[in-house]
C-alpha positions, 0 to 999 in steps of 0.5 A: 539372931542367936539367943545367946548373943541377944542375951549377952547384949541385954545383960550388958545393957542391964549392968550400968552405974545408977545414981541412988540405986535407981535403974530407970532404963528398960530394954525392949527387944524387937525381932519382928521384921515388920516392926523393925521396918517401922522403927527404922522409919520413926526418925528422919535421921539416925534410925536407918541402920535398922533396915535389914537388922535381925533385931533391934533393942529399944532403950526406954527410960524414965525421964523423971528418974535421978540423972536419966541422961547419964544412965541412958548413955551408960546403958547404951555404951555398955551395949556398944562395948560388946561390938 
């Protein structure tokens, strides 16, 4: 995957509203084919779209941060807006 596209996706995922200025989300980019195949197997449903992907972005969050679910959702939504 071209680096400029990946950079744009990561930037979009880093720009989201956060309660109390806490940013409990980290984005991990995976480009290794074997690792992506393993990620595709990590859930019974919902991860199959990773099969054949050039890259995967794991959205990792701190569940003890203020209002983590809305922040995770906002981060994922911003990434989705690129496509």
